[in-house]
N, C-alpha and C positions, 0 to 999 in steps of 0.2 A: 503493501501499497504505499503509495508516496502522497507528501505533504505538499499543499501550495504552498506558494510562497505568501507574504504579508501585504502585499500589492492585489493580490487575488484574492485572497481571503477579504480585503475588506473590500473590495472591486463588488464581490457579490452581494452588500447587504445593498447596493445601489442600483439593481436590476429590475427590480420594481416589479414589474408585469410581464416582464419581458418572458416568452416563452423559448424554453429550450427544446433541441427536436420536434420529434412528430408526435405528440400525444396518440393516445388513441381516443375511436370517437366517443364514448364512454364519456371520459376523465376532459373530454374537449367539450363536453354539452353543459357541462358545469364552470359557469366562469370563476375560474381561483378566486380567493378571497381580495382585496384589494390591501395593498399594503401600508394604508392609510387606512383600515377600519378599526373600528371603536374596540378595544380590548373586552376579550371575553371574558364574562362574569362567572367564574368559579364558584361553589360552596367555600362556606369559611370555616377551618377545621381548628382544633386545638391551636393557641398565639397565631391564631389568624394564617395558618397554613393554606394553601389551597386544597379544595375537596373535589376528588370526581364526582364522588354521588349525591346530587340536585337535589334529594329529596322527595321528587316528586316522581318517580319512577323512571326516569332517565341521568344519565351522567355527562360528563363532558372531560375528555381525555387531556392529558394524559393519566391513566390510572396510577402510576406511581414516579411521583414530579421529582426531578433530579436526578443526577447521575444513576441508572439502574438499565445500564447498555446487557444485550446480548439474554433475555428474557429466557428460560428453562422452566418450562411449567412442568405439574404432575398430576392429575386428577384421581384422588387416593379415595374413591369412595364420596363419600359427602364432600370431602376436604379437597380445599387445593393450596400447593404449594407450588414456591417460585425463587428461584434464584437468580443470579447475574453477574457479569463481569466484574471482579474487583480489585485486579490490576495489584498494582505494591499497597495497598491499603490491607492491614492487618490489624487483627484476626478476619478473614475473609469469608465469603461465600457465605453470608447470611440467609437462611432460608427465612422467608416468609409465608402467611399463613391465611388464604381465605375460604368464605362460606359463598361466595356471588359472583367472584371475578373483578371485583368491583373496589373493593373496602378490605385493605390489606393490615397488617402486624407481624411483628416480627417472633422468630421462634429460636430461632440460636444462631451464633458460628461457628460454621464448622470446620474452619481450618485455621489452625494458631501457629504452625510451623512455618516459616517462608521458605517459600518452594521456587519463587520467581513472581512476574507478573502474572498475575490470573486472567487468563481469557478467556472465551465463552464456553460455560462450562452445560454439563448436560445430569439433570436430576432425573434419575428414572426411580420407580419399585418394579423388582422380580423376584417372584416367589416369595414375600413376604419381607424380601431384604430392600435397604432404600439403598443409591451408590450415586456416586458423584464422578463425574470424568472429566478430568481437570486438564486443560492447555495450559503449558507455561511459555514464558519467555525467560532466558537468565538476565540475572541483572546481578547488583554488586554485592546481593547475598551471598556467604559463602556456599550455603548448601541449595543454590538456583540450578535451575538448568532448563535449557528448550527442551522441550518434549511433553509428554500429557501423561496423566498420574490417575489412579483411583483411590476414593475412599469407600466406605461402607460404613451402616448403621442398621442396628434391628429394632428400632424406633427412630422419626425424624427430629425428635429432640437430642439423636445421642444418647452414650458417646459416639463421637465418631472413630474409625479408626485412624493409624496411622499412615500419612500418604504412600501407596505402591507405586512404581516408575513401572510405565506402560514401552518404554524404548519407543516414542516418535518423534523423533527431532525433526523430522521434515513436513509436519501436519499441522494444522490448527482445529478446532471446530470441534469436536467429537459429539456426533449422533447415535444413539443406540438402538440397536434395532433387536427383533426378533424373530428369524425364518417360519415360513409354515413346517418347515420341519425342529422346531425350536432353537435351532441355530443363531448362536447371540454375535452380532455384529456390531463395529462400528463404522460409522460413515465419517468420511472427514473429507477436509478440504480439498479442492480439486476434483470431485467425481471419484475418488479413491474412497475403498473401505477397506478392512482388515479383517477378521475373524478373531473372536475371543471364546476362553476356555469358558467351560459349561460354566463355573464359578463365578466370572467376568473379572476375575483379577488377574488377568496376563492374555496376551496375544497369542495365536497363534498363525505360524507363518507372516509373510510379508505384506505387507499393502498392495492394492492392487487397483487399478481405473478400470472403473467398471458404469462410468457415466460421462458423455459429454454434454455439458449444460448448455441450455437454449442461449442463444449470440442475440444482443437488441441490435440493432442497425447500427452501422458505422458512423453515422454522423451525430448521434447520442451524445452529449456530452457530461461524463462521466468520471470517476476518481482512476479506474483499472478494470479489467472484465474481475479478475478477484473470485471466482465460486469458492465460496464459504458458507456456515452455518449451516450444512445440511441438519434436515430432522425429516423422522421417518414416522408415516400415521397409517395402522392398516385399518382400512374401513371396509364392510362390502365384501367385494370381489378381490379387493386392491390394496397394493401398497405405496401411499404416497409421499412421493421425495418432496421436500421444498428444499431449494437453496435460494440465496443471497446473491446479487452478482451488482458490480458495477462501482464498488468500494465503497467504502464504511462511510467517510467522511467526503472532504473535498468540495466538488461542486454540488449545492441542494439536489441536483435531479441526477444524483449518480444511482445510489443505492437504491435497491429494488428486490421484488422477491417473484421466484418463476418456480414453476411444479412440473413435476414429470409423474408417470404412475405407471406398474408393473403390477401384474400378478404371481410375479415369483421374486421373492429377495433378492436372487440373482439375474431379474432382466429378463428381455430388453428392457430399458425404460422409453419411454412415448410422452414427448412433452407436450405439455397443457396449449391448447388453441388458441388462449387465450393471455398468453405469454406478453409481456408480463402484467402479473396481477393486481402489483401496488405499485405503484411509480411517483414520486414528487415529479411533476411536471413545468414548474413557475416557482419562481424566487420568490412571489406573491403571497405562496401559502405557507398556511401554520404550522404546519410542519414540514421539515428537511429530512433528505437520508433517510427516507421509510425502508426499513427493511431487516431483514432477519428475522424471520415467521417461523413460530409453529402454532399447529391445531391442538385446540382440547375443545372436547365435548361439554358443554354448559350443565349445571343444576337438571334443567327439565327437559334434556335430550338435543337442544339445538346446539348451533356448532360456533366457534369463537377461534379468534387467533391473537395473539400477543406479539408483539415485533416493536422495535425502537424506532426512536428518529429524535433529530433535532430540533428546539422552538425555534423559529424564526426571528432572527436578530439575537440569540440566546446559546452559541456554540459552549460559553462558559457554564452550564449547566447539565455539559453531558449529555448522552443518549436515554430519551424517558422514554418509558414502558405506558406502549398504546397497545387497547382494544379495539378490535373490529369486528363485527359478525361475521359469520360464512353462512352461505346458500351453498347445496346440492344440488346439480341442478341433473336433468332426465339425461345428459349425457355421459353419466358418473362422474363428470368433473365438480369441480365449485368452483364459485367467485367470492370477491371481497366486500362488503357494502358498508358502509359509512363514509361513501367519498373521499375525501381530504382530511377526514376528522376534526374540522374547524368547528360541528355543530353537534349540541347534544343528540345522543342516542339513545333508544330504550334498553334500560339494564337486561341482564340476561335473567329470564324466569326462574322461579324456585328456590334462588338464592336466600341466605340467611345472612344480614350483616351480624359484625359482634357485638351489637348492643352495645351497650354504656362505654364500651372501652374508646379510643379517640378512633373512628373510623377511617382515618386515613394519613398511613404514617404514624410518626409519633411524637411526643413531646420533646423538641430540642433543648428548652431549658433543662437545666442540671442543677439541682441541689446539692450535688456530692451527698446524698444521704445511703444512696443503694448503689452497686456496680453496673454502671452501663457499657464495661467497657467492650469491644467485639461487635454490639447490638449498634451502638451510638457512636462511642470513641474507637478511632483507628489509628492505628500508627503508620507512619509511610516508611515503608522498606525498612522495617526492621531488625536489627540484629540478634541474633537469641538471647533471650533473657531480658529484651527490653520491659516486659510485663512488669517485673521489679520496679521498675522507675516508678511508677504508681502504687502511692496509698493513699485509702479513704481514713479519714479520723474526723467523726463528730461535723460533718457538714462543712470539711476541706478537704478540697484533694492537693496531695503534696505530687510534687514531680520532681523526679532529680535532674538536676541539670546534662544536658550533654552535647557534644560539640561548642561551637562559638558560634553557628547561628541556626537558623530556623534549615539551610543546607545541610549540615553537616551533623543535626540534631534531630532523628526524627520528631516531627511535631504531631501532637494530636489534635486529630482534623474530625468532622463529621460530614453527613451528605444533607443538604436541605433544597427544597424546590419550588424555591418563590424567586421570581425576578429582582425582588427589593426588602430587604430585607436589614433586621439591626442586629448584632449580639454583644452584650453587655457584662463586665462581670470583673468582683475586686481581685486585684491581686498583689500578692506581698511576696520580698522576693530578701533570700538570702544577701550579707556583704559576697561581691564576685559574683552574681548570678544577676543573668537579662531575663528577661519574660515580656510579654504580650499577646498582644492577638494580630491574624493574622489570615488571608487570603492565600493560600497554597494551591498551587496547579504541579508544580514538582521542584525539585532541587533545584531549577535554574531559572523556575520561572514563580514568582509570589512576590507579594505586597503585605504591609502590614505596620504597626508601630508597638516598640518595644520603650524597654527603661530597665535603666540600673540605678543605683542611688543617686546619681546627680546629673544624669543625661539623657534625654530620650535617643533610640534610636530608630531610625526611619529605613524602610523595607522596600525597595520599589526597580520592581523588574528582575528580581531576583539577587537584588544587590545590596549593599546595604550604603544609603545616601548622606545623612546626614545625621548628625548626635548636637543637636543645640542643649542647651540646660533646663534642667526642672526644678521645681522649688519643693517637690513630693516626698521627697527621701527612699524610702524603699518600700513604700504601700502608696496604690493610688486605684481609683475605679477607672475601667477604660471602656468608651463604649468603639466601636466598630460598625458605621451605616454601609452599605451595598446598595444605593437607589439605581438599580439599572445601570450599573457598571460604573456609575460615580461613587466614588468611594469618600468617607470623610471620618474624620475619630473624632472624638470629645474626650477630655477627659477631669477628672473631679478628686478633690479629697476625702469627700462625704458623701457622695453617691446623690447628693442634691443641687447643689449648685456645679454646674458645668461650664467647661472654657471648650470652644473649638479649636485645635490645634490648625494651624495653619497651612499647611501641605495636604491638601485635597490630588485625588487620584484619578484616572480613567482606567480602567481593566476592561473593557472589549475586548482584547486581541488576547488577552489570556487564554489560549485554548488551542484545540489539539490540530488546526488548519495553521497556526503561525508554529507554534512548539513541535507538532508531534506528542503521540502517546497517548492519544483518547481517553482523556481524562477529566476533571472536572475542577473547577475552580471551587475547592473548597474552605468555608469559613473552622478556627480553629486558635489553638494557642501554643505557645512553644517557650521551652525555658531551656536555655545555653547558659556557659560558662561553667562557677563551681558552685556548690551547695544545690539548693534548693528554692523552687517557685509554690507559691500557696495561692490558690484557685478557690471563691467562693462565690454561690449564688451567678453562677452563667445561666443567662437568660437571652433568649431568642424571642422574636416578634417580627412577624412578616410587615411588610407596609404596603 
């Protein structure tokens, strides 16, 4: 996958209603949403967070706001479980639970050992046991590798096993399938597959190419062919193979969903006559780069599909999870509904929301009275033993200092799903320590404000930019506001009277098409230098 240059990335914002390529007739029949259309109205959840369930029998995408890419979904009786690529965030691969496909809450983080940057996983259940197949890219972590792994558990809540290396260094995006004879397979990027042992914990033989993916017209504007994310669904007389092509990011019109079918897991595979089934055709649409899909049966027997997309103008939020209805047709194929997903859609029938539990996502505020490590807070590419840096005591998070800056000491970061929000925290530091609030993409691209006992420390573009003096000593209240990419900071001695810090920032370019990595600009905090920093009453509020 290739990255665009900064110039080309920014240029896409101004394309407006310009159409790319030749849209299908069905897509062309519906005018794309205007780039100047009024903001859609979501329901408001806890802390004002965007909530998909509108409370009137409809929902408005995304069903999982913020960085939830490459969704892998499992129907397990009346329950649904879903997980996503978590890249360098550890603990990783948080499993979420739903009864209705719209409202979700977290269950557990399944992966604690840093084995690399986690790409598109596959969550399945086979003969009563849960499995996660996990592709990774090698990072600076000592035990990381470019390969695919498997972990398993007898209960979805865990405990989950240690990772087992499947020795697949040349592929990503494993998709599990069971053949008509009970054989187990992983379908892989590039139209390849490999057989698994009966217990699913090792591969048998070498990968083989079994499918030549459908190719889009040569004049379409895409990031690259990149066949990936194969998912197998057995329905009726056929195995259906869904694949993503066109590239995950880059131009908004690149990513798309295609399908093929076969009466045998061994092929031959017949392409869907209406490929591509999903594609962003205009930069003015609400959702860009839509793709990487999986089919799932709904609570009442109807069918749905989850896939991801970037929100128009907000690459910084990462790829968010979208839900669209599926219709099976008389010719034995299926089609996607919901158009460009910019309008409310009738909810799946027969589902049950979680009741009094926050219906969409989780509370991001944290009084540090309970341990949210893994489910809310994650370290970025942590070394072994990083968990030992954290200690909770009497409503305070104690964080041992590490490194000299956020780039060299893994910060604690969290996923949020709102285009505008603010975070606030009381911070106290030891002599020799530095701490503060940040927006973190990766070790080369972040911004924030920190302080030591005498000076502020400003971070911008992933580097330290200045050290103006302050009069707070070793304790202050700090607030960071990200209002649609305009970042400001306020500081206070008592949490009541605030003073605006005089260096604002603009962060719309802190994203994949500038930096690479497929990540999200995540809020959080850090502690560097010597000793420790203490954090109290972290609050989050959507604007």
